[in-house]
C-alpha positions in Angstrom: -7.0 -10.7 -34.9 -10.5 -11.0 -36.2 -10.7 -10.9 -40.0 -13.3 -8.9 -41.9 -14.1 -9.2 -45.6 -14.4 -6.1 -47.7 -15.7 -6.7 -51.3 -15.8 -4.4 -54.3 -16.2 -4.9 -58.0 -13.8 -4.0 -60.8 -14.3 -4.2 -64.5 -13.2 -7.4 -66.4 -10.1 -5.7 -68.0 -8.8 -4.4 -64.6 -9.4 -7.8 -63.0 -7.4 -9.5 -65.7 -4.6 -7.0 -65.3 -4.5 -7.4 -61.5 -4.4 -11.2 -61.7 -1.7 -11.1 -64.4 0.4 -8.6 -62.5 0.3 -10.6 -59.3 1.3 -13.8 -61.3 4.2 -11.9 -62.9 5.4 -10.8 -59.5 4.8 -14.3 -58.0 2.6 -12.8 -55.3 -0.7 -13.8 -53.9 -3.1 -11.2 -55.2 -5.1 -11.0 -51.9 -2.0 -10.6 -49.7 -0.4 -8.1 -52.1 -3.6 -6.0 -52.3 -3.9 -6.1 -48.5 -0.3 -4.9 -48.1 -0.8 -2.1 -50.6 -4.0 -1.0 -48.8 -2.2 -1.0 -45.4 0.6 1.2 -46.9 -2.0 3.6 -48.4 -3.8 3.9 -45.1 -0.6 4.5 -43.1 -1.2 5.6 -39.5 -4.6 7.2 -40.3 -7.2 6.3 -37.7 -4.8 4.8 -35.1 -5.3 7.7 -32.8 -8.8 8.9 -31.8 -10.8 10.9 -29.3 -13.5 9.3 -27.3 -16.9 10.9 -27.0 -20.0 9.8 -24.9 -23.2 10.8 -26.6 -25.4 13.2 -24.6 -29.1 14.1 -24.9 -29.8 16.2 -28.0 -26.6 15.4 -29.8 -26.3 14.2 -33.4 -23.3 13.1 -35.5 -23.4 16.4 -37.3 -23.1 18.3 -34.0 -20.3 16.0 -32.8 -18.5 16.3 -36.2 -18.6 20.1 -35.8 -17.3 19.9 -32.3 -14.3 17.8 -33.1 -13.6 18.7 -36.8 -14.9 22.2 -37.2 -17.7 21.3 -39.7 -20.3 18.6 -40.4 -18.4 17.0 -43.3 -17.2 14.0 -41.2 -20.6 12.5 -40.4 -20.1 9.6 -42.8 -16.6 9.0 -41.7 -17.6 8.9 -38.0 -20.5 6.5 -38.8 -18.2 4.2 -40.8 -15.5 4.1 -38.1 -18.1 3.2 -35.4 -20.0 0.8 -37.7 -23.2 2.9 -37.4 -25.6 1.8 -40.2 -28.0 4.8 -39.8 -26.1 8.1 -39.1 -29.4 9.6 -37.8 -29.7 7.0 -35.1 -27.4 7.3 -32.1 -28.3 6.8 -28.5 -27.5 8.6 -25.3 -24.5 7.0 -23.5 -23.1 5.5 -26.8 -19.3 5.6 -26.9 -18.0 7.0 -30.1 -14.4 6.9 -31.3 -13.4 9.9 -33.5 -10.3 9.2 -35.6 -7.7 11.8 -36.0 -9.8 14.3 -34.0 -8.1 17.6 -33.2 -9.3 17.6 -29.5 -10.4 15.2 -26.8 -13.9 15.6 -25.4 -14.0 16.8 -21.8 -16.4 13.9 -21.1 -13.8 11.3 -22.1 -14.2 8.4 -19.5 -11.6 8.8 -16.8 -9.9 6.0 -14.9 -11.7 4.9 -11.8 -8.4 5.2 -10.0 -4.8 6.0 -11.0 -2.4 3.3 -11.9 -0.2 2.1 -9.0 3.3 3.5 -8.9 5.6 1.4 -11.1 3.0 0.9 -13.9 2.7 3.0 -17.1 -0.4 3.9 -19.1 1.7 3.9 -22.3 2.6 0.8 -24.4 6.2 2.0 -25.1 9.2 0.4 -23.4 12.7 -0.9 -23.7 14.4 -4.0 -22.5 17.2 -2.7 -20.1 17.8 0.6 -18.5 19.1 3.4 -20.6 16.2 4.8 -22.8 14.4 6.6 -19.9 15.5 10.0 -21.0 14.2 9.5 -24.5 10.8 8.5 -23.2 10.7 11.2 -20.6 11.6 13.9 -23.2 8.6 12.9 -25.3 6.3 13.0 -22.3 5.6 9.2 -22.6 7.2 7.5 -19.7 6.7 3.9 -20.6 8.2 0.6 -19.4 11.7 -0.5 -18.4 12.5 -4.2 -18.0 15.5 -5.3 -16.0 16.7 -8.9 -15.8 18.4 -10.4 -12.7 20.3 -13.7 -12.3 19.6 -14.9 -8.8 20.8 -18.4 -8.5 19.2 -20.9 -6.1 20.9 -20.2 -2.8 18.1 -19.9 -0.3 20.4 -18.1 2.1 21.2 -15.3 -0.4 19.3 -12.1 0.5 21.0 -9.8 -2.0 18.7 -7.4 -3.7 18.3 -4.4 -6.0 16.4 -1.1 -6.0 14.2 0.1 -8.9 12.8 2.9 -6.8 14.4 5.6 -9.1 12.4 4.3 -12.1 9.1 4.0 -10.2 9.5 7.4 -8.5 10.1 9.0 -11.9 6.8 7.6 -13.3 8.1 4.6 -15.3 6.6 1.2 -15.4 8.9 -1.4 -14.0 9.1 -5.1 -14.8 11.8 -7.3 -13.4 12.6 -10.8 -14.8 13.9 -13.3 -12.3 16.2 -15.9 -13.7 18.2 -18.6 -12.1 21.0 -17.7 -14.5 22.0 -17.4 -18.2 23.4 -19.9 -20.6 24.1 -23.4 -19.3 23.1 -22.3 -15.8 19.5 -22.4 -17.1 16.7 -19.8 -16.8 15.4 -22.2 -14.1 17.6 -24.4 -12.0 17.4 -28.2 -12.1 14.0 -29.3 -10.8 15.6 -30.6 -7.7 16.3 -27.0 -6.8 13.0 -25.4 -7.5 12.1 -25.0 -3.8 15.5 -23.3 -3.2 15.0 -21.0 -6.2 11.6 -20.0 -5.0 12.9 -19.0 -1.6 15.7 -17.1 -3.3 13.2 -15.2 -5.4 11.2 -14.4 -2.3 14.3 -13.1 -0.5 15.2 -10.9 -3.4 11.7 -9.5 -3.8 11.4 -8.8 0.0 14.6 -6.8 0.1 14.1 -5.0 -3.2 11.9 -1.9 -3.8 10.3 0.0 -6.6 8.8 -3.1 -8.4 5.8 -5.2 -8.1 5.7 -7.0 -11.4 8.0 -10.1 -11.6 8.5 -12.5 -14.5 9.7 -16.0 -13.6 12.2 -17.2 -16.1 12.5 -16.8 -19.9 11.5 -18.8 -23.0 11.5 -22.2 -21.1 10.7 -24.0 -24.4 14.2 -23.1 -25.8 16.9 -25.7 -25.5 19.5 -22.9 -24.7 17.5 -22.0 -21.6 17.7 -25.5 -20.0 19.8 -26.0 -16.9 22.8 -27.9 -18.2 22.7 -26.5 -21.7 21.0 -27.5 -24.9 22.6 -30.9 -25.4 22.3 -32.6 -22.1 20.3 -30.1 -20.0 17.0 -30.9 -18.2 14.0 -30.3 -20.5 11.6 -27.7 -19.0 8.1 -29.2 -19.8 4.9 -27.2 -19.1 4.5 -29.4 -16.0 8.0 -28.5 -14.7 7.7 -24.8 -15.5 4.3 -24.7 -13.7 5.9 -26.4 -10.7 8.7 -23.8 -10.5 6.4 -20.9 -11.2 3.8 -21.8 -8.5 6.5 -22.2 -5.9 8.0 -18.8 -6.8 4.6 -17.1 -6.7 3.8 -18.6 -3.3 7.1 -17.3 -1.9 6.8 -13.9 -3.4 3.3 -13.2 -2.4 3.7 -14.4 1.2 6.5 -11.8 1.7 5.5 -8.6 3.6 4.2 -5.9 1.3 4.0 -8.2 -1.7 0.7 -10.0 -1.3 -0.7 -8.3 -4.4 2.3 -8.4 -6.6 2.0 -9.5 -10.2 3.9 -12.8 -10.7 4.0 -13.2 -14.5 4.4 -16.3 -16.6 7.6 -16.3 -18.7 7.4 -15.6 -22.5 7.4 -18.7 -24.6 9.8 -18.5 -27.6 7.8 -18.2 -30.9 8.5 -20.6 -33.7 10.6 -22.9 -31.5 10.0 -26.6 -31.6 12.9 -27.9 -29.5 10.8 -29.0 -26.5 9.0 -32.2 -27.4 7.1 -34.3 -24.9 4.2 -36.8 -24.9 1.4 -34.2 -24.9 3.1 -32.1 -27.6 5.0 -34.4 -30.0 5.5 -31.7 -32.6 6.9 -29.2 -30.1 4.4 -26.6 -31.1 5.2 -23.4 -29.2 1.5 -22.3 -28.9 0.5 -25.7 -27.5 3.3 -25.3 -25.0 2.1 -21.8 -24.1 -1.5 -22.9 -23.7 -0.6 -25.9 -21.6 1.4 -23.9 -19.2 -1.5 -21.5 -18.7 -3.9 -24.3 -18.2 -1.7 -25.7 -15.4 -1.3 -22.3 -13.7 -5.1 -21.8 -13.9 -6.0 -18.9 -11.5 -2.6 -18.8 -9.8 -1.0 -16.5 -12.4 -1.2 -12.7 -12.4 0.0 -11.7 -15.8 1.4 -13.1 -19.1 4.6 -12.2 -20.9 5.0 -12.6 -24.7 7.7 -12.3 -27.2 7.0 -11.3 -30.8 9.6 -10.8 -33.6 9.7 -9.8 -37.2 11.6 -11.7 -39.9 13.1 -8.7 -41.5 13.3 -4.9 -41.1 10.5 -4.2 -43.7 7.7 -2.3 -41.8 5.1 -3.5 -44.3 5.5 -7.0 -43.0 4.4 -5.9 -39.5 0.8 -6.6 -40.7 1.6 -9.7 -42.7 -0.7 -12.6 -42.3 1.8 -15.0 -43.9 1.7 -18.5 -42.3 4.4 -21.0 -41.5 5.2 -24.1 -43.6 3.5 -27.4 -42.8 2.9 -28.9 -40.3 2.7 -25.4 -38.7 0.7 -23.8 -41.5 -1.9 -22.6 -39.0 0.6 -20.4 -37.2 1.7 -16.9 -38.2 5.3 -16.5 -39.3 5.8 -12.8 -38.9 5.4 -10.1 -36.3 1.7 -11.0 -35.8 2.8 -14.2 -34.1 1.6 -12.4 -31.0 -2.0 -12.9 -32.2 -1.6 -16.6 -32.1 -0.6 -16.3 -28.4 -3.4 -13.9 -27.6 -6.0 -16.2 -29.2 -4.7 -19.2 -27.3 -5.2 -17.6 -23.9 -8.0 -19.5 -22.1 -11.2 -17.6 -21.6 -10.8 -17.7 -17.8 -7.5 -15.7 -18.1 -8.6 -13.1 -20.6 -8.6 -10.5 -17.9 -4.9 -10.8 -17.1 -2.3 -8.1 -17.9 -0.3 -9.0 -21.0 3.2 -7.6 -21.7 5.2 -8.1 -24.8 8.7 -8.0 -23.2 10.8 -8.5 -26.3 10.5 -7.4 -29.9 13.0 -6.8 -32.7 13.6 -7.4 -36.4 15.1 -10.8 -35.8 18.4 -9.4 -36.9 20.7 -6.7 -35.7 19.3 -3.2 -35.6 20.7 -1.3 -38.6 21.2 2.4 -37.9 18.4 3.3 -40.4 15.0 4.8 -39.8 12.6 2.7 -41.9 9.6 3.4 -39.7 9.7 -0.2 -38.4 9.3 0.8 -34.7 6.5 3.2 -35.6 4.7 0.4 -37.5 5.2 -2.0 -34.6 3.6 0.3 -32.0 0.8 1.2 -34.5 0.0 -2.5 -34.8 -0.2 -3.1 -31.0 -2.3 0.1 -30.7 -4.6 -1.3 -33.5 -5.1 -4.4 -31.5 -5.8 -2.4 -28.3 -8.3 -0.2 -30.1 -10.8 -3.0 -30.2 -12.4 -2.9 -26.7 -13.4 -6.5 -27.0 -9.8 -7.7 -27.0 -7.5 -8.4 -24.0 -5.3 -5.3 -23.9 -1.5 -5.5 -24.4 0.1 -3.2 -21.9 3.6 -3.0 -23.2 5.8 -3.6 -26.3 9.4 -3.5 -25.2 12.2 -3.1 -27.8 15.0 -5.6 -27.4 17.4 -4.3 -26.3 19.2 -1.2 -25.1 22.5 -2.5 -23.7 25.4 -3.5 -25.8 26.6 -6.8 -24.5 29.8 -8.5 -25.9 28.9 -11.0 -28.6 25.4 -9.7 -29.1 24.0 -7.7 -32.0 20.7 -6.6 -30.6 21.5 -3.2 -29.0 19.9 0.0 -30.0 21.9 2.4 -27.8 23.9 4.8 -29.9 22.0 4.1 -33.1 20.6 7.5 -33.8 18.3 6.6 -36.7 16.7 3.8 -34.8 16.2 6.2 -31.9 14.7 8.7 -34.3 12.2 6.0 -35.3 11.4 5.4 -31.6 11.0 9.2 -31.1 8.5 9.4 -33.9 6.6 6.5 -32.4 6.5 8.1 -29.0 4.8 11.2 -30.4 1.7 9.1 -31.2 1.1 8.8 -27.4 -0.3 5.2 -27.6 -1.9 4.1 -24.4 -3.5 0.9 -23.1 -5.0 2.7 -20.1 -7.2 5.8 -20.5 
């Protein structure tokens, strides 16, 4: 995320007190001040109406239209970085924070989204939370994972038509398997796995967004297991992905499906190879994208927190050397976004897993609200590549796992409050 400097002057005594207080708390003054400002600001300004300036309009007239009086001229100018409030031009697009209404001339989509896609950024990994999203009027995304194996004669399939028909976005992740089976099979079976993916897609309905594999840089995802399994280098992942994409898109009715690159596990350095001797996860991510070039239709990301403190959602804290140029908190997603090659900045991006990096406590700290506000903040800059989804990991309660949110009423209350904001990526 682009950094901006805001400077102001304080008197000498206050400056001395601030420095001493930060030292006493063993905090970096700049980071602590930034965190306090973010907490003071809260969610203000994350939602806005959009207005296109017409002939004869002024900021005073627009302020009266949206806020009932002319007192918001300076605020509108500041929010839109207008140096002279008396100089606006016809056709200029203004964003009006916390406006009480949306202008009738708000730009409308050229065409509606295809069935199976959602304009909202909300979503949950696994089926189960659809009723919560529907009740809030924010039908977001549902991600389903499938273990297909690599038998090219297997034509078994699934239907996601109920989700798509009811207005939800649908993403399906295609794995060879889980655990020692590997998210991809051994490289000798890539061709068979690709055919199996094609078979599954051809016979399934209700989905046109397919992720190939999961976190291939993690040792636990290797076929054969972490100790002796086959390492999935960027070259091998690209080989498997391209074979799968070719098979999926040649199947009847699927020529325009989105075949999406797997999320790369953040902060993981287990996959070391000659072009990446430190195992840097962002280098791995970028090298996969470079190998896929224009033969990829979307990008999946994973971003996590280090704790359940919502204030740390916006932390810019960095990793320890030699990864000190990488973010260590939730904003690790920004490192990925900034690493996407320019030629792929038009692609859909989906964050398909996020959590607090620990089990969900049944407490409403506002963490989910803060996470969605952060992604909406990113999307609010029109110069950035939009993030279409932030999916909470996960709904289902699997034996031996601690990640489920089903049945945790306070966590679901947090989600419900986030849904009320109505954050969209597509307007």
